[in-house]
C-alpha positions as CSV (number, residue, x, y, z in Angstrom):
1,M,-60.4,203.7,189.4
2,R,-62.8,202.1,186.8
3,V,-62.1,198.4,186.0
4,L,-64.1,196.2,183.6
5,V,-63.8,192.5,184.4
6,I,-64.4,190.1,181.5
7,N,-64.7,186.3,181.5
8,S,-65.0,185.0,178.0
9,G,-66.3,181.4,177.7
10,S,-66.8,179.2,174.7
11,S,-70.4,180.4,174.2
12,S,-70.7,183.2,176.7
13,I,-69.2,186.5,177.9
14,K,-69.6,187.6,181.5
15,F,-68.7,191.1,182.5
16,Q,-68.8,193.5,185.5
17,L,-67.9,197.1,185.8
18,F,-66.4,198.5,189.1
19,N,-65.6,201.9,190.5
20,L,-63.0,200.7,193.0
21,D,-62.5,204.2,194.5
22,K,-66.1,204.2,195.6
23,K,-66.2,200.4,196.1
24,N,-69.2,200.4,193.7
25,R,-70.3,197.7,191.2
26,L,-71.7,199.9,188.4
27,A,-72.9,197.1,186.1
28,S,-73.1,193.4,185.8
29,G,-74.0,191.4,182.7
30,I,-73.8,188.2,180.6
31,I,-74.1,187.4,177.0
32,E,-75.3,183.8,176.5
33,E,-75.4,181.5,173.4
34,V,-72.6,183.3,171.5
35,G,-72.5,181.6,168.1
36,G,-76.0,180.3,168.5
37,D,-79.2,181.1,166.7
38,S,-80.8,182.8,169.7
39,S,-78.5,184.8,172.0
40,T,-79.4,186.7,175.1
41,I,-77.9,189.9,176.6
42,S,-78.6,190.6,180.3
43,L,-77.4,193.7,182.0
44,L,-78.0,194.8,185.6
45,T,-77.4,198.4,186.6
46,K,-80.1,200.2,188.6
47,E,-82.6,198.0,186.7
48,K,-82.3,194.7,184.8
49,I,-82.5,194.7,181.0
50,T,-82.7,191.5,179.0
51,K,-82.7,191.3,175.2
52,K,-82.9,188.5,172.7
53,T,-80.7,188.8,169.6
54,T,-78.3,186.9,167.4
55,I,-74.6,187.1,168.1
56,K,-72.5,185.1,165.6
57,N,-69.1,185.3,167.4
58,H,-67.1,186.8,170.3
59,E,-66.3,190.0,168.4
60,E,-70.0,190.7,167.9
61,G,-70.5,189.8,171.5
62,F,-67.9,192.3,172.7
63,L,-69.5,195.0,170.6
64,A,-72.9,194.1,172.1
65,M,-71.4,194.4,175.5
66,E,-70.1,197.9,174.7
67,R,-73.5,199.0,173.4
68,A,-75.3,197.7,176.5
69,L,-72.9,199.5,178.8
70,F,-73.1,202.7,176.8
71,E,-76.9,202.7,176.4
72,S,-77.3,202.1,180.1
73,G,-75.2,205.1,181.0
74,A,-72.8,203.0,183.0
75,L,-70.0,203.9,180.6
76,N,-69.6,206.5,177.8
77,S,-66.4,205.2,176.3
78,L,-64.0,202.4,176.8
79,Q,-61.3,205.1,177.2
80,E,-62.9,206.0,180.5
81,L,-61.6,202.7,181.9
82,D,-58.4,202.5,183.8
83,A,-58.0,198.8,183.1
84,I,-59.7,195.7,181.9
85,G,-59.2,192.5,183.9
86,H,-59.5,189.1,182.3
87,R,-60.2,185.8,184.0
88,V,-58.0,183.1,182.6
89,V,-58.5,179.5,183.9
90,H,-55.1,178.0,183.3
91,G,-51.7,179.7,183.7
92,G,-49.6,176.6,183.4
93,K,-46.0,176.8,184.8
94,S,-45.6,180.1,183.1
95,F,-47.9,182.4,185.1
96,S,-48.0,182.2,188.9
97,K,-49.5,185.6,189.5
98,P,-51.6,188.2,187.7
99,I,-49.8,189.9,184.8
100,L,-50.0,192.9,182.5
101,I,-50.9,191.6,179.1
102,D,-48.7,192.2,176.0
103,E,-48.0,190.2,172.9
104,S,-45.6,187.8,174.6
105,V,-48.2,187.0,177.2
106,I,-50.8,186.2,174.5
107,E,-48.3,184.0,172.6
108,R,-47.4,182.0,175.8
109,L,-51.2,181.6,176.6
110,K,-51.6,180.1,173.2
111,E,-48.7,177.7,173.8
112,I,-50.2,176.4,177.1
113,S,-53.8,176.2,175.7
114,P,-53.7,172.4,175.4
115,L,-53.7,172.3,179.3
116,A,-57.2,173.9,179.2
117,P,-58.6,173.3,175.7
118,L,-62.2,174.0,176.9
119,H,-61.4,177.4,178.5
120,N,-58.1,179.1,177.5
121,P,-58.8,179.5,173.7
122,S,-62.0,181.4,174.5
123,H,-60.2,183.6,177.0
124,I,-57.5,184.4,174.4
125,V,-60.2,185.4,171.8
126,G,-61.8,187.7,174.3
127,I,-58.5,189.3,175.3
128,E,-57.5,190.0,171.7
129,I,-60.9,191.5,170.8
130,A,-60.9,193.6,173.9
131,I,-57.4,195.0,173.2
132,R,-58.4,195.9,169.6
133,Q,-61.6,197.7,170.8
134,S,-60.0,199.6,173.7
135,K,-56.8,201.1,172.4
136,G,-54.7,202.7,175.2
137,V,-56.4,200.8,178.0
138,K,-54.2,198.4,180.1
139,H,-55.2,194.8,180.2
140,V,-54.4,192.3,183.0
141,A,-54.7,188.5,183.1
142,V,-55.8,187.0,186.4
143,F,-55.3,183.2,186.6
144,D,-57.5,180.6,188.5
145,T,-54.3,178.6,189.1
146,A,-52.3,181.4,190.6
147,F,-53.4,181.0,194.2
148,H,-52.2,177.4,194.2
149,K,-48.6,178.2,193.1
150,T,-47.6,177.7,196.8
151,I,-48.6,174.0,196.8
152,P,-45.4,172.1,197.7
153,N,-43.7,169.7,195.3
154,Y,-44.7,166.6,197.2
155,A,-48.4,167.6,196.9
156,H,-48.5,168.8,193.3
157,T,-46.3,166.0,191.7
158,Y,-48.0,162.9,190.4
159,A,-46.5,159.5,190.9
160,I,-45.8,158.9,187.2
161,P,-42.5,159.2,185.4
162,Y,-40.9,162.4,186.5
163,E,-39.9,163.3,182.9
164,L,-43.6,163.9,182.1
165,Y,-43.5,166.8,184.6
166,E,-40.3,168.1,183.2
167,K,-41.2,167.8,179.5
168,M,-45.0,168.1,179.5
169,D,-45.8,170.2,182.6
170,V,-47.9,167.4,184.0
171,K,-48.7,168.3,187.7
172,K,-51.5,169.5,190.0
173,Y,-52.3,173.1,189.2
174,G,-55.7,173.5,190.9
175,F,-58.5,175.9,190.0
176,H,-61.1,178.2,191.6
177,G,-58.0,179.9,193.1
178,T,-59.5,183.4,192.7
179,S,-62.6,182.3,194.8
180,H,-60.6,180.4,197.4
181,H,-58.2,183.4,197.8
182,Y,-61.1,185.9,198.2
183,V,-63.2,183.9,200.7
184,S,-60.1,183.0,202.8
185,K,-59.2,186.6,203.1
186,E,-62.8,187.6,204.0
187,A,-63.0,184.7,206.6
188,A,-59.7,185.7,208.2
189,K,-60.9,189.3,208.6
190,F,-64.3,188.1,209.9
191,L,-62.5,186.1,212.6
192,N,-60.0,188.8,213.3
193,I,-57.0,186.5,212.4
194,A,-54.1,187.8,210.4
195,Q,-54.1,186.3,206.9
196,E,-50.5,185.0,207.4
197,D,-51.7,183.1,210.5
198,F,-54.9,181.7,209.1
199,N,-55.6,178.0,208.5
200,A,-58.7,176.9,206.7
201,I,-60.4,174.4,204.5
202,S,-62.3,176.2,201.8
203,L,-65.1,174.5,199.9
204,H,-66.2,176.1,196.6
205,L,-69.3,174.1,195.7
206,G,-71.2,174.8,192.5
207,N,-71.6,173.0,189.2
208,G,-67.8,172.8,189.5
209,A,-66.6,172.0,193.0
210,S,-63.2,172.0,194.7
211,A,-61.7,171.9,198.2
212,T,-58.5,173.8,199.2
213,A,-56.3,173.4,202.3
214,I,-55.0,176.8,203.3
215,S,-52.0,177.1,205.7
216,N,-50.9,180.5,206.9
217,G,-53.0,182.1,204.3
218,K,-51.5,180.1,201.4
219,S,-52.8,177.2,199.4
220,V,-50.9,174.0,200.3
221,D,-53.2,171.4,198.6
222,T,-56.4,171.4,196.5
223,S,-58.7,168.8,195.0
224,M,-58.6,169.7,191.3
225,G,-55.4,168.7,189.4
226,L,-53.9,169.1,186.0
227,S,-57.5,170.0,184.9
228,P,-60.7,170.7,186.8
229,L,-61.7,167.0,186.4
230,E,-59.9,165.7,189.5
231,G,-61.3,165.8,193.0
232,L,-64.9,166.3,194.2
233,I,-68.0,165.0,192.5
234,M,-69.5,167.8,190.4
235,G,-72.5,168.6,188.2
236,T,-71.2,166.7,185.2
237,R,-67.6,165.8,186.1
238,S,-66.7,162.5,187.8
239,G,-64.0,163.8,190.2
240,D,-61.6,161.0,191.5
241,I,-62.0,157.6,189.9
242,D,-59.8,154.5,189.4
243,P,-57.9,155.2,186.1
244,A,-58.2,151.4,185.3
245,I,-61.9,152.1,184.5
246,L,-60.7,153.8,181.3
247,F,-58.6,150.7,180.3
248,Y,-61.6,148.5,181.0
249,L,-64.0,150.6,178.9
250,H,-61.5,150.8,176.1
251,K,-61.1,147.1,176.0
252,E,-64.7,146.1,176.5
253,L,-66.6,149.0,174.7
254,N,-63.9,150.4,172.4
255,Y,-64.0,153.8,174.1
256,G,-61.4,156.3,172.7
257,V,-60.1,159.7,173.8
258,K,-63.2,161.6,172.5
259,E,-65.6,159.2,174.3
260,F,-63.6,159.4,177.6
261,D,-63.6,163.2,177.4
262,E,-67.4,163.3,176.9
263,L,-68.0,160.6,179.6
264,L,-65.9,162.1,182.4
265,N,-66.4,165.9,181.8
266,K,-70.0,166.0,180.6
267,Q,-71.9,162.8,181.4
268,S,-70.7,162.0,184.9
269,G,-71.0,163.5,188.3
270,L,-74.5,164.2,189.5
271,R,-75.8,163.8,185.9
272,G,-74.2,160.4,185.6
273,I,-75.9,159.1,188.7
274,C,-79.4,160.5,188.5
275,G,-79.7,162.3,185.1
276,K,-79.6,165.9,186.4
277,S,-76.6,168.2,187.0
278,D,-78.2,171.0,188.9
279,M,-78.3,170.3,192.6
280,R,-81.6,172.2,193.0
281,E,-83.2,169.7,190.6
282,V,-81.4,166.8,192.2
283,R,-82.7,167.9,195.6
284,Q,-86.3,168.1,194.4
285,M,-86.0,164.6,192.9
286,A,-84.7,163.3,196.2
287,Q,-87.5,164.9,198.1
288,D,-89.9,163.2,195.7
289,G,-88.3,159.8,196.6
290,D,-86.0,159.3,193.6
291,E,-83.5,156.7,194.9
292,K,-80.7,157.7,192.4
293,A,-81.0,161.4,193.4
294,I,-80.8,160.4,197.1
295,L,-77.7,158.4,196.2
296,A,-76.1,161.3,194.2
297,I,-76.5,163.6,197.2
298,E,-75.0,161.1,199.6
299,M,-72.0,160.5,197.2
300,F,-71.5,164.3,196.8
301,A,-71.4,164.9,200.5
302,Y,-69.3,161.8,201.3
303,R,-66.6,162.8,198.9
304,I,-66.4,166.3,200.4
305,K,-66.3,164.8,203.9
306,K,-63.3,162.6,203.0
307,Y,-61.4,165.7,201.7
308,I,-62.2,167.6,204.9
309,G,-60.7,164.7,206.9
310,A,-57.6,164.6,204.7
311,Y,-57.0,168.3,204.8
312,S,-57.5,168.4,208.6
313,A,-54.6,166.0,208.8
314,V,-52.5,168.1,206.4
315,L,-53.1,171.3,208.3
316,N,-52.9,169.9,211.8
317,R,-54.8,173.1,213.0
318,V,-58.0,174.3,211.3
319,D,-59.4,177.8,212.2
320,A,-62.4,177.6,209.8
321,L,-64.3,175.4,207.4
322,I,-65.6,177.7,204.6
323,F,-68.6,177.1,202.4
324,T,-68.9,179.2,199.3
325,G,-70.3,178.9,195.7
326,G,-73.9,178.5,194.6
327,I,-74.4,175.2,196.5
328,G,-72.1,176.1,199.4
329,E,-73.9,179.4,200.1
330,N,-77.5,178.2,199.5
331,D,-78.0,174.5,200.4
332,S,-78.3,174.3,204.1
333,D,-79.3,170.6,204.1
334,L,-76.1,169.7,202.2
335,R,-74.0,171.8,204.6
336,Y,-75.5,169.8,207.5
337,K,-75.0,166.5,205.8
338,I,-71.3,167.3,205.1
339,C,-70.6,168.5,208.7
340,N,-72.6,165.9,210.5
341,K,-70.5,163.5,212.6
342,L,-67.3,165.5,212.2
343,Q,-67.1,166.3,215.9
344,I,-63.9,164.3,216.2
345,L,-62.3,167.1,214.1
346,G,-63.8,169.9,216.2
347,I,-66.4,170.6,213.5
348,E,-70.0,170.8,214.7
349,I,-72.8,172.6,212.9
350,D,-75.6,174.6,214.7
351,S,-78.8,173.5,213.0
352,I,-80.7,176.7,213.8
353,K,-77.9,179.0,212.6
354,N,-77.5,176.9,209.5
355,K,-81.1,177.3,208.5
356,S,-81.3,181.0,209.2
357,I,-78.3,182.6,207.6
358,Q,-78.4,186.1,206.2
359,R,-78.0,186.0,202.4
360,G,-75.1,187.9,201.1
361,A,-73.3,188.2,204.4
362,I,-70.6,186.1,206.2
363,C,-72.3,183.8,208.7
364,D,-70.9,181.6,211.5
365,I,-73.0,178.5,211.6
366,S,-70.9,176.5,214.0
367,K,-72.0,175.5,217.5
368,D,-70.7,177.7,220.3
369,G,-67.5,176.6,221.8
370,Q,-66.3,174.5,218.9
371,G,-62.6,174.9,217.9
372,V,-63.3,175.1,214.2
373,K,-65.6,177.8,213.0
374,I,-68.0,176.9,210.1
375,L,-68.5,179.9,207.9
376,V,-70.7,180.6,204.9
377,V,-68.8,183.3,202.9
378,P,-70.3,184.7,199.7
379,T,-67.6,184.6,197.0
380,D,-66.9,187.5,194.6
381,E,-64.4,186.3,192.0
382,E,-65.1,189.3,189.8
383,L,-64.3,191.8,192.6
384,E,-61.1,189.9,193.4
385,I,-60.1,190.0,189.7
386,A,-60.8,193.8,189.7
387,L,-58.7,194.3,192.9
388,E,-55.8,192.2,191.4
389,T,-56.0,194.2,188.2
390,K,-55.8,197.4,190.1
391,R,-52.7,196.2,192.0
392,V,-50.9,195.1,188.8
393,V,-51.7,198.4,187.0
394,K,-50.5,200.5,190.0
395,C,-47.3,198.5,190.1
396,N,-46.7,199.1,186.3
């Protein structure tokens, strides 16, 4: 079964082509700076090809993706595809599982777009263009929020007037669900524990970062909320703050909605503390003695440590602490800083194992004899979307 996975962003289109029968990834690519003066198309098949061009909009981007796949020989026609799977960040209350896309699904996605104004509109554009260009091919929407549908009411409801939940759908939805679901399944298999018996704390750490408490294979709490802004400190997002800060800034500096959005989503997090949002750059600055970079790393790790403690209490029994995402998989120093002094929770990292993990493989970096396994699990959100797409198509 051939499945093309597409993730349409506001200025980019990521795509991967799978042959699921042979468990092969046939092609992987990204189109960057869509709508800009200088766009880039990168495609990896047996070799990597990168081209500079100008792509005015998403429709041109989709056509460029087609040409790249055709010219590489990875695909001769879109009609060869069995399905196209689309990543959609926010499913709101309407979508709690992957779904076959039709006009009614698209209309509902448009209605809930205010919940994710930076993401969902771009996804919808990508879906509509893909449907036009691939007549007869089935399309499936896979939602980042879907894995978190099992969070109980007492964990997803905010302590604000209940009518705001009833009328405006204000609640904790959670994100990175595709990644948390994938790595938790892989971790359970690695430890030979049935998914329905598996308890874990999953840490997806990248430019966006989130923690999820998983009980019996299901999400029961997560750090992100109505939007991806809540929770952990991230590259440019603040994570948890006192809401009264906004009132204070409005009163003293006349900040409005636009300024708050820019401040909390784009100018905060690591960037707000030390001027850089990429942890690799922050790490280098810290090594060079930059005090603000050192502080940013300490804050980043401390916030995660607090969530580990909270979720350990929620779960009562933790089988594994999972690190994934670009930072989680690659920054051994940060993993050590997060896990250090958590012995009271049965979490103790092995320094040698932590420094010598095998890239691309699941690795156990916990000290022998500890009750909680510390695992580094490479995430593969695109493969998970492809597998979910296959399941939906087979059921329809």
